[in-house]
ChimeraX commands (.cxc) that place a marker at each C-alpha (Angstrom):
marker #1 position 33.86,4.73,72.97 radius 0.5
marker #1 position 33.73,2.64,76.22 radius 0.5
marker #1 position 32.10,-0.34,76.84 radius 0.5
marker #1 position 30.44,-1.29,80.39 radius 0.5
marker #1 position 28.63,-4.29,80.41 radius 0.5
marker #1 position 25.46,-4.00,78.26 radius 0.5
marker #1 position 26.15,0.05,77.73 radius 0.5
marker #1 position 28.17,1.58,75.11 radius 0.5
marker #1 position 29.05,5.22,76.49 radius 0.5
marker #1 position 30.18,8.08,74.25 radius 0.5
marker #1 position 31.14,11.53,75.07 radius 0.5
marker #1 position 27.76,12.83,75.62 radius 0.5
marker #1 position 25.62,9.66,75.63 radius 0.5
marker #1 position 24.78,6.29,77.15 radius 0.5
marker #1 position 23.37,3.05,75.00 radius 0.5
marker #1 position 21.72,1.31,77.67 radius 0.5
marker #1 position 20.31,-2.10,77.09 radius 0.5
marker #1 position 16.05,-1.93,77.24 radius 0.5
marker #1 position 15.10,-2.74,80.36 radius 0.5
marker #1 position 10.78,-3.35,81.19 radius 0.5
marker #1 position 11.00,-0.15,83.06 radius 0.5
marker #1 position 11.43,1.71,79.55 radius 0.5
marker #1 position 9.08,-0.23,77.49 radius 0.5
marker #1 position 6.35,2.53,78.50 radius 0.5
marker #1 position 8.45,5.23,77.20 radius 0.5
marker #1 position 8.91,3.20,74.04 radius 0.5
marker #1 position 5.10,2.65,73.38 radius 0.5
marker #1 position 4.72,6.34,73.88 radius 0.5
marker #1 position 7.01,7.63,71.95 radius 0.5
marker #1 position 5.84,4.63,69.29 radius 0.5
marker #1 position 2.56,6.43,69.12 radius 0.5
marker #1 position 3.76,10.05,68.69 radius 0.5
marker #1 position 4.04,11.42,65.54 radius 0.5
marker #1 position 5.78,14.39,67.33 radius 0.5
marker #1 position 8.58,11.72,68.82 radius 0.5
marker #1 position 8.72,9.84,65.16 radius 0.5
marker #1 position 8.98,13.33,63.03 radius 0.5
marker #1 position 8.71,13.67,60.03 radius 0.5
marker #1 position 10.30,10.66,58.17 radius 0.5
marker #1 position 8.91,7.61,60.77 radius 0.5
marker #1 position 5.59,6.64,60.74 radius 0.5
marker #1 position 4.37,5.75,64.45 radius 0.5
marker #1 position 4.64,2.21,65.24 radius 0.5
marker #1 position 1.75,2.11,67.24 radius 0.5
marker #1 position 3.78,-0.42,70.00 radius 0.5
marker #1 position 1.50,-2.95,72.01 radius 0.5
marker #1 position 3.02,-2.50,75.90 radius 0.5
marker #1 position 2.27,-6.36,76.49 radius 0.5
marker #1 position 3.68,-7.81,73.18 radius 0.5
marker #1 position 6.95,-5.78,74.03 radius 0.5
marker #1 position 7.07,-7.24,77.29 radius 0.5
marker #1 position 6.81,-10.71,75.57 radius 0.5
marker #1 position 9.90,-10.06,73.63 radius 0.5
marker #1 position 11.60,-8.47,75.86 radius 0.5
marker #1 position 11.44,-11.92,78.07 radius 0.5
marker #1 position 12.00,-14.26,74.94 radius 0.5
marker #1 position 15.25,-12.26,74.76 radius 0.5
marker #1 position 14.09,-10.62,71.11 radius 0.5
marker #1 position 15.33,-7.54,71.99 radius 0.5
marker #1 position 19.02,-8.50,72.92 radius 0.5
marker #1 position 20.80,-11.24,70.98 radius 0.5
marker #1 position 23.91,-12.31,69.23 radius 0.5
marker #1 position 21.75,-11.17,65.80 radius 0.5
marker #1 position 19.59,-8.21,67.33 radius 0.5
marker #1 position 19.88,-5.69,69.96 radius 0.5
marker #1 position 17.47,-2.49,71.02 radius 0.5
marker #1 position 18.97,0.26,73.25 radius 0.5
marker #1 position 17.48,3.15,74.70 radius 0.5
marker #1 position 19.43,6.15,74.18 radius 0.5
marker #1 position 20.29,8.48,76.88 radius 0.5
marker #1 position 21.81,12.05,78.35 radius 0.5
marker #1 position 25.26,11.44,80.47 radius 0.5
marker #1 position 24.82,14.97,82.21 radius 0.5
marker #1 position 20.97,14.46,83.10 radius 0.5
marker #1 position 20.12,10.59,82.95 radius 0.5
marker #1 position 17.17,11.87,80.47 radius 0.5
marker #1 position 16.25,9.31,77.41 radius 0.5
marker #1 position 15.99,10.95,73.96 radius 0.5
marker #1 position 15.39,8.21,71.45 radius 0.5
marker #1 position 16.48,4.50,70.78 radius 0.5
marker #1 position 19.15,3.04,68.40 radius 0.5
marker #1 position 18.47,-0.74,66.82 radius 0.5
marker #1 position 20.59,-3.16,64.78 radius 0.5
marker #1 position 19.69,-6.25,63.31 radius 0.5
marker #1 position 20.86,-9.00,60.67 radius 0.5
marker #1 position 18.77,-10.03,58.37 radius 0.5
marker #1 position 17.41,-13.61,58.29 radius 0.5
marker #1 position 18.58,-14.36,54.53 radius 0.5
marker #1 position 21.84,-15.34,55.72 radius 0.5
marker #1 position 23.59,-11.90,54.28 radius 0.5
marker #1 position 26.27,-11.06,56.72 radius 0.5
marker #1 position 25.12,-7.21,57.20 radius 0.5
marker #1 position 23.67,-5.45,60.05 radius 0.5
marker #1 position 20.63,-3.21,59.75 radius 0.5
marker #1 position 20.70,0.06,61.72 radius 0.5
marker #1 position 18.11,2.35,63.10 radius 0.5
marker #1 position 17.80,5.24,65.07 radius 0.5
marker #1 position 15.34,7.28,66.55 radius 0.5
marker #1 position 15.58,10.82,68.53 radius 0.5
marker #1 position 12.46,11.22,69.75 radius 0.5
marker #1 position 12.60,14.43,71.60 radius 0.5
marker #1 position 12.32,17.14,69.07 radius 0.5
marker #1 position 14.29,19.44,71.57 radius 0.5
marker #1 position 17.10,17.34,71.20 radius 0.5
marker #1 position 17.51,17.17,67.37 radius 0.5
marker #1 position 20.07,18.77,65.67 radius 0.5
marker #1 position 22.72,18.23,68.51 radius 0.5
marker #1 position 24.76,16.36,66.70 radius 0.5
marker #1 position 23.28,13.13,68.60 radius 0.5
marker #1 position 21.95,10.98,65.93 radius 0.5
marker #1 position 25.86,11.00,64.65 radius 0.5
marker #1 position 26.96,10.30,67.92 radius 0.5
marker #1 position 25.31,7.47,68.03 radius 0.5
marker #1 position 25.35,6.17,64.43 radius 0.5
marker #1 position 29.14,6.48,64.71 radius 0.5
marker #1 position 29.44,4.49,67.96 radius 0.5
marker #1 position 27.12,1.61,67.11 radius 0.5
marker #1 position 28.62,1.42,64.11 radius 0.5
marker #1 position 31.85,1.10,65.56 radius 0.5
marker #1 position 30.48,-1.48,68.17 radius 0.5
marker #1 position 28.99,-3.43,65.50 radius 0.5
marker #1 position 31.88,-4.24,63.38 radius 0.5
marker #1 position 34.43,-4.33,65.89 radius 0.5
marker #1 position 31.80,-7.33,67.39 radius 0.5
marker #1 position 30.07,-9.27,64.13 radius 0.5
marker #1 position 31.52,-10.48,61.29 radius 0.5
marker #1 position 29.95,-8.59,59.05 radius 0.5
marker #1 position 30.66,-7.31,55.88 radius 0.5
marker #1 position 28.66,-4.42,55.61 radius 0.5
marker #1 position 26.06,-2.23,57.49 radius 0.5
marker #1 position 22.81,-0.97,55.70 radius 0.5
marker #1 position 20.73,1.91,56.65 radius 0.5
marker #1 position 17.62,3.38,54.92 radius 0.5
marker #1 position 16.12,7.08,55.34 radius 0.5
marker #1 position 13.48,9.13,53.36 radius 0.5
marker #1 position 14.28,10.39,50.05 radius 0.5
marker #1 position 13.62,13.52,51.89 radius 0.5
marker #1 position 15.39,13.40,55.12 radius 0.5
marker #1 position 18.87,15.54,53.34 radius 0.5
marker #1 position 20.16,16.04,57.48 radius 0.5
marker #1 position 20.23,12.38,57.47 radius 0.5
marker #1 position 21.65,11.51,53.98 radius 0.5
marker #1 position 24.62,14.26,54.94 radius 0.5
marker #1 position 25.36,12.58,58.08 radius 0.5
marker #1 position 25.52,9.13,56.64 radius 0.5
marker #1 position 27.75,10.19,53.90 radius 0.5
marker #1 position 30.08,11.71,56.65 radius 0.5
marker #1 position 30.39,8.45,58.12 radius 0.5
marker #1 position 31.65,6.82,55.35 radius 0.5
marker #1 position 28.41,5.39,53.80 radius 0.5
marker #1 position 27.79,4.72,50.49 radius 0.5
marker #1 position 24.33,5.34,48.13 radius 0.5
marker #1 position 23.31,1.80,46.99 radius 0.5
marker #1 position 19.73,2.20,45.49 radius 0.5
marker #1 position 16.52,4.24,45.76 radius 0.5
marker #1 position 13.24,2.48,46.47 radius 0.5
marker #1 position 10.10,2.77,46.92 radius 0.5
marker #1 position 8.73,0.89,50.20 radius 0.5
marker #1 position 6.10,0.00,52.45 radius 0.5
marker #1 position 6.06,2.20,56.17 radius 0.5
marker #1 position 3.59,0.89,58.06 radius 0.5
marker #1 position 1.08,1.18,55.07 radius 0.5
marker #1 position 2.31,5.10,54.03 radius 0.5
marker #1 position 4.14,4.78,50.59 radius 0.5
marker #1 position 7.46,6.18,50.56 radius 0.5
marker #1 position 10.54,6.48,48.48 radius 0.5
marker #1 position 13.87,6.39,50.10 radius 0.5
marker #1 position 17.47,5.66,50.06 radius 0.5
marker #1 position 19.21,2.45,51.26 radius 0.5
marker #1 position 23.07,3.33,52.54 radius 0.5
marker #1 position 26.14,0.86,52.55 radius 0.5
marker #1 position 29.05,1.23,54.44 radius 0.5
marker #1 position 31.66,-1.99,54.07 radius 0.5
marker #1 position 33.98,-3.51,56.20 radius 0.5
marker #1 position 36.53,-2.36,54.19 radius 0.5
marker #1 position 35.27,1.62,53.94 radius 0.5
marker #1 position 34.73,0.96,57.53 radius 0.5
marker #1 position 38.68,-0.07,58.24 radius 0.5
marker #1 position 39.84,3.14,56.58 radius 0.5
marker #1 position 37.54,6.12,57.40 radius 0.5
marker #1 position 39.52,8.38,59.27 radius 0.5
marker #1 position 36.10,9.32,61.38 radius 0.5
marker #1 position 36.35,6.06,62.62 radius 0.5
marker #1 position 40.33,6.31,63.33 radius 0.5
marker #1 position 41.12,9.45,64.75 radius 0.5
marker #1 position 37.76,10.02,67.13 radius 0.5
marker #1 position 38.82,11.39,70.63 radius 0.5
marker #1 position 35.58,10.23,72.73 radius 0.5
marker link #1:1,2 radius 0.2
marker link #1:2,3 radius 0.2
marker link #1:3,4 radius 0.2
marker link #1:4,5 radius 0.2
marker link #1:5,6 radius 0.2
marker link #1:6,7 radius 0.2
marker link #1:7,8 radius 0.2
marker link #1:8,9 radius 0.2
marker link #1:9,10 radius 0.2
marker link #1:10,11 radius 0.2
marker link #1:11,12 radius 0.2
marker link #1:12,13 radius 0.2
marker link #1:13,14 radius 0.2
marker link #1:14,15 radius 0.2
marker link #1:15,16 radius 0.2
marker link #1:16,17 radius 0.2
marker link #1:17,18 radius 0.2
marker link #1:18,19 radius 0.2
marker link #1:19,20 radius 0.2
marker link #1:20,21 radius 0.2
marker link #1:21,22 radius 0.2
marker link #1:22,23 radius 0.2
marker link #1:23,24 radius 0.2
marker link #1:24,25 radius 0.2
marker link #1:25,26 radius 0.2
marker link #1:26,27 radius 0.2
marker link #1:27,28 radius 0.2
marker link #1:28,29 radius 0.2
marker link #1:29,30 radius 0.2
marker link #1:30,31 radius 0.2
marker link #1:31,32 radius 0.2
marker link #1:32,33 radius 0.2
marker link #1:33,34 radius 0.2
marker link #1:34,35 radius 0.2
marker link #1:35,36 radius 0.2
marker link #1:36,37 radius 0.2
marker link #1:37,38 radius 0.2
marker link #1:38,39 radius 0.2
marker link #1:39,40 radius 0.2
marker link #1:40,41 radius 0.2
marker link #1:41,42 radius 0.2
marker link #1:42,43 radius 0.2
marker link #1:43,44 radius 0.2
marker link #1:44,45 radius 0.2
marker link #1:45,46 radius 0.2
marker link #1:46,47 radius 0.2
marker link #1:47,48 radius 0.2
marker link #1:48,49 radius 0.2
marker link #1:49,50 radius 0.2
marker link #1:50,51 radius 0.2
marker link #1:51,52 radius 0.2
marker link #1:52,53 radius 0.2
marker link #1:53,54 radius 0.2
marker link #1:54,55 radius 0.2
marker link #1:55,56 radius 0.2
marker link #1:56,57 radius 0.2
marker link #1:57,58 radius 0.2
marker link #1:58,59 radius 0.2
marker link #1:59,60 radius 0.2
marker link #1:60,61 radius 0.2
marker link #1:61,62 radius 0.2
marker link #1:62,63 radius 0.2
marker link #1:63,64 radius 0.2
marker link #1:64,65 radius 0.2
marker link #1:65,66 radius 0.2
marker link #1:66,67 radius 0.2
marker link #1:67,68 radius 0.2
marker link #1:68,69 radius 0.2
marker link #1:69,70 radius 0.2
marker link #1:70,71 radius 0.2
marker link #1:71,72 radius 0.2
marker link #1:72,73 radius 0.2
marker link #1:73,74 radius 0.2
marker link #1:74,75 radius 0.2
marker link #1:75,76 radius 0.2
marker link #1:76,77 radius 0.2
marker link #1:77,78 radius 0.2
marker link #1:78,79 radius 0.2
marker link #1:79,80 radius 0.2
marker link #1:80,81 radius 0.2
marker link #1:81,82 radius 0.2
marker link #1:82,83 radius 0.2
marker link #1:83,84 radius 0.2
marker link #1:84,85 radius 0.2
marker link #1:85,86 radius 0.2
marker link #1:86,87 radius 0.2
marker link #1:87,88 radius 0.2
marker link #1:88,89 radius 0.2
marker link #1:89,90 radius 0.2
marker link #1:90,91 radius 0.2
marker link #1:91,92 radius 0.2
marker link #1:92,93 radius 0.2
marker link #1:93,94 radius 0.2
marker link #1:94,95 radius 0.2
marker link #1:95,96 radius 0.2
marker link #1:96,97 radius 0.2
marker link #1:97,98 radius 0.2
marker link #1:98,99 radius 0.2
marker link #1:99,100 radius 0.2
marker link #1:100,101 radius 0.2
marker link #1:101,102 radius 0.2
marker link #1:102,103 radius 0.2
marker link #1:103,104 radius 0.2
marker link #1:104,105 radius 0.2
marker link #1:105,106 radius 0.2
marker link #1:106,107 radius 0.2
marker link #1:107,108 radius 0.2
marker link #1:108,109 radius 0.2
marker link #1:109,110 radius 0.2
marker link #1:110,111 radius 0.2
marker link #1:111,112 radius 0.2
marker link #1:112,113 radius 0.2
marker link #1:113,114 radius 0.2
marker link #1:114,115 radius 0.2
marker link #1:115,116 radius 0.2
marker link #1:116,117 radius 0.2
marker link #1:117,118 radius 0.2
marker link #1:118,119 radius 0.2
marker link #1:119,120 radius 0.2
marker link #1:120,121 radius 0.2
marker link #1:121,122 radius 0.2
marker link #1:122,123 radius 0.2
marker link #1:123,124 radius 0.2
marker link #1:124,125 radius 0.2
marker link #1:125,126 radius 0.2
marker link #1:126,127 radius 0.2
marker link #1:127,128 radius 0.2
marker link #1:128,129 radius 0.2
marker link #1:129,130 radius 0.2
marker link #1:130,131 radius 0.2
marker link #1:131,132 radius 0.2
marker link #1:132,133 radius 0.2
marker link #1:133,134 radius 0.2
marker link #1:134,135 radius 0.2
marker link #1:135,136 radius 0.2
marker link #1:136,137 radius 0.2
marker link #1:137,138 radius 0.2
marker link #1:138,139 radius 0.2
marker link #1:139,140 radius 0.2
marker link #1:140,141 radius 0.2
marker link #1:141,142 radius 0.2
marker link #1:142,143 radius 0.2
marker link #1:143,144 radius 0.2
marker link #1:144,145 radius 0.2
marker link #1:145,146 radius 0.2
marker link #1:146,147 radius 0.2
marker link #1:147,148 radius 0.2
marker link #1:148,149 radius 0.2
marker link #1:149,150 radius 0.2
marker link #1:150,151 radius 0.2
marker link #1:151,152 radius 0.2
marker link #1:152,153 radius 0.2
marker link #1:153,154 radius 0.2
marker link #1:154,155 radius 0.2
marker link #1:155,156 radius 0.2
marker link #1:156,157 radius 0.2
marker link #1:157,158 radius 0.2
marker link #1:158,159 radius 0.2
marker link #1:159,160 radius 0.2
marker link #1:160,161 radius 0.2
marker link #1:161,162 radius 0.2
marker link #1:162,163 radius 0.2
marker link #1:163,164 radius 0.2
marker link #1:164,165 radius 0.2
marker link #1:165,166 radius 0.2
marker link #1:166,167 radius 0.2
marker link #1:167,168 radius 0.2
marker link #1:168,169 radius 0.2
marker link #1:169,170 radius 0.2
marker link #1:170,171 radius 0.2
marker link #1:171,172 radius 0.2
marker link #1:172,173 radius 0.2
marker link #1:173,174 radius 0.2
marker link #1:174,175 radius 0.2
marker link #1:175,176 radius 0.2
marker link #1:176,177 radius 0.2
marker link #1:177,178 radius 0.2
marker link #1:178,179 radius 0.2
marker link #1:179,180 radius 0.2
marker link #1:180,181 radius 0.2
marker link #1:181,182 radius 0.2
marker link #1:182,183 radius 0.2
marker link #1:183,184 radius 0.2
marker link #1:184,185 radius 0.2
marker link #1:185,186 radius 0.2
marker link #1:186,187 radius 0.2
marker link #1:187,188 radius 0.2
view
């Protein structure tokens, strides 16, 4: 992983700071069930509201960052990566990602995004754990989280924009991160 300014570079991807030019793409993806896939409910973002949040620093602060994910070779936007700290004062971060282009799924991008965002977060923030939620039927994401050293913390029912879902909460502690080989031995 290399970091240059507000960008995280991996072997194949660049996670870049969101700009106003990116908002129309995010709004389009947020209204598309195809972009959200089977395990996310379309968020139906409002462009003007997103502009206000971007201008206020909501998407880029010490406690929250929203990245646009692009391929390095073609500079094509393929999704988003997002982390935030809960307001409860707990020393954890929640991560969420979306590979919005169906043709870019099943290429290992999700694993690559998560791995390097996890490294970025643990190396820069004083936290005790990272949490990720996944739909109970999202078996590929569950395999990915296990590969990245996460443990299943609990199963729960939740309301995803008025859609009732059952899912899993996975957690990776700072101690697990420090000792897991996937984060210690990498060549990107």
